[in-house]
C-alpha positions as CSV (number, residue, x, y, z in Angstrom):
1,M,24.2,-11.2,-20.3
2,K,21.4,-13.5,-19.1
3,K,18.4,-11.9,-17.4
4,T,17.1,-13.8,-14.5
5,V,13.4,-13.9,-13.4
6,N,13.1,-12.4,-10.0
7,S,10.4,-11.9,-7.4
8,F,9.2,-8.7,-9.0
9,F,8.3,-10.6,-12.2
10,F,6.1,-13.0,-10.2
11,L,4.6,-10.2,-8.1
12,Q,3.7,-8.3,-11.3
13,L,2.4,-11.5,-12.9
14,A,0.2,-12.1,-9.9
15,L,-1.1,-8.5,-9.9
16,S,-1.9,-8.7,-13.6
17,L,-3.8,-11.9,-13.2
18,M,-5.6,-10.6,-10.2
19,F,-6.7,-7.4,-12.0
20,I,-7.9,-9.3,-15.0
21,V,-9.9,-11.8,-12.9
22,I,-11.6,-9.3,-10.6
23,G,-12.4,-7.1,-13.7
24,I,-14.1,-10.1,-15.4
25,Q,-15.9,-10.9,-12.1
26,G,-17.1,-7.3,-11.9
27,I,-18.5,-7.5,-15.4
28,N,-20.1,-10.9,-14.9
29,S,-21.7,-9.8,-11.6
30,Y,-22.9,-6.6,-13.1
31,N,-24.8,-8.5,-15.8
32,S,-26.1,-11.2,-13.4
33,G,-29.8,-11.5,-13.0
34,G,-29.7,-10.5,-9.4
35,A,-27.7,-7.4,-10.1
36,E,-30.0,-6.4,-12.9
37,L,-33.0,-6.9,-10.6
38,L,-31.5,-4.7,-7.9
39,R,-30.7,-2.0,-10.5
40,G,-34.2,-2.1,-11.8
41,I,-35.7,-1.8,-8.3
42,N,-33.3,1.1,-7.6
43,K,-34.3,2.9,-10.8
44,T,-38.0,2.3,-10.0
45,F,-37.6,4.1,-6.7
46,G,-35.8,7.1,-8.2
47,G,-32.2,5.9,-7.8
48,S,-29.7,6.0,-10.6
49,N,-28.6,3.0,-12.7
50,D,-25.0,3.1,-11.4
51,V,-22.4,2.5,-14.1
52,I,-19.4,3.0,-11.7
53,P,-18.9,-0.8,-11.1
54,I,-18.7,-1.5,-14.8
55,I,-16.3,1.3,-15.4
56,M,-14.1,0.1,-12.5
57,A,-14.2,-3.5,-13.9
58,I,-13.0,-2.2,-17.3
59,I,-10.2,-0.2,-15.7
60,E,-9.2,-3.3,-13.8
61,I,-9.0,-5.5,-16.9
62,A,-7.0,-2.8,-18.7
63,A,-4.6,-2.5,-15.8
64,G,-4.1,-6.3,-15.8
65,I,-3.5,-6.4,-19.5
66,L,-1.0,-3.5,-19.2
67,L,0.9,-5.2,-16.4
68,A,1.0,-8.5,-18.3
69,G,2.1,-6.8,-21.5
70,S,4.9,-5.0,-19.6
71,L,6.3,-8.3,-18.4
72,F,7.2,-9.1,-22.0
73,K,8.6,-5.6,-22.7
74,L,5.6,-4.6,-24.9
75,I,5.3,-1.3,-22.9
76,P,8.2,1.1,-22.5
77,N,9.3,1.5,-18.8
78,R,8.6,5.2,-18.8
79,L,5.0,4.7,-19.9
80,L,4.7,1.7,-17.5
81,S,5.7,3.8,-14.6
82,I,3.1,6.5,-15.4
83,L,0.4,3.8,-15.8
84,L,1.4,2.1,-12.6
85,L,1.1,5.5,-10.8
86,I,-2.3,6.0,-12.2
87,I,-3.3,2.4,-11.2
88,F,-2.0,3.1,-7.7
89,I,-4.0,6.3,-7.4
90,F,-7.1,4.6,-8.8
91,W,-6.8,1.7,-6.3
92,A,-6.1,4.0,-3.3
93,F,-9.2,6.1,-4.4
94,N,-11.2,2.9,-4.6
95,I,-10.1,1.9,-1.1
96,V,-11.0,5.2,0.4
97,L,-14.5,5.2,-1.3
98,S,-15.3,1.6,-0.4
99,Y,-13.9,1.4,3.1
100,F,-14.0,4.9,4.6
101,F,-17.0,6.6,3.0
102,N,-19.3,3.5,2.9
103,N,-20.1,2.5,6.4
104,P,-16.6,2.4,7.9
105,F,-15.8,-0.2,10.6
106,E,-19.1,-2.1,9.8
107,P,-20.3,-4.7,10.6
108,T,-17.5,-5.0,13.2
109,F,-14.1,-3.5,13.3
110,I,-12.4,-6.9,12.9
111,K,-14.5,-7.8,9.9
112,W,-13.8,-4.4,8.3
113,L,-10.1,-4.8,9.0
114,A,-10.2,-8.3,7.5
115,S,-11.7,-6.9,4.3
116,I,-9.5,-3.9,3.9
117,S,-6.2,-5.7,4.6
118,P,-6.1,-7.6,1.3
119,Q,-6.8,-4.3,-0.5
120,L,-3.8,-2.7,1.3
121,V,-1.6,-5.6,0.3
122,I,-2.6,-5.0,-3.3
123,L,-1.9,-1.3,-3.0
124,A,1.5,-2.0,-1.5
125,S,2.2,-4.5,-4.3
126,I,1.4,-1.9,-6.9
127,W,3.7,0.5,-5.2
128,I,6.6,-2.1,-5.1
129,V,6.2,-2.9,-8.8
130,F,6.0,0.9,-9.5
131,R,9.3,1.5,-7.6
132,N,11.0,-1.4,-9.3
133,C,10.1,-0.2,-12.8
134,D,13.3,1.4,-14.2
């Protein structure tokens, strides 16, 4: 029986590429001169040298690689469903921390809504891929 490529394949491919790219961007921006300067200033005035962004970038790259690997059946479906649920929870947690505990509705409600909307589309896409994983 011939297996056809469906919309879930392309959705999962898009999600995997997106996670890999934003993870790489997170690592690159963490190591940029401007980011290092700001971390240095923060540390000088008693702040912590926050490693959360680099950890999140590594998790995003890992999620992208796992999603891409599962497209070619390198990851069993049962393991993939567990990993997708973890990625979903991670992404939802990231949304809550970034958009509800960090100056919600700022600078204006419309700009806040415009920035959270793509994150919710990603979250819904993860859920769709999770539910399609059988």
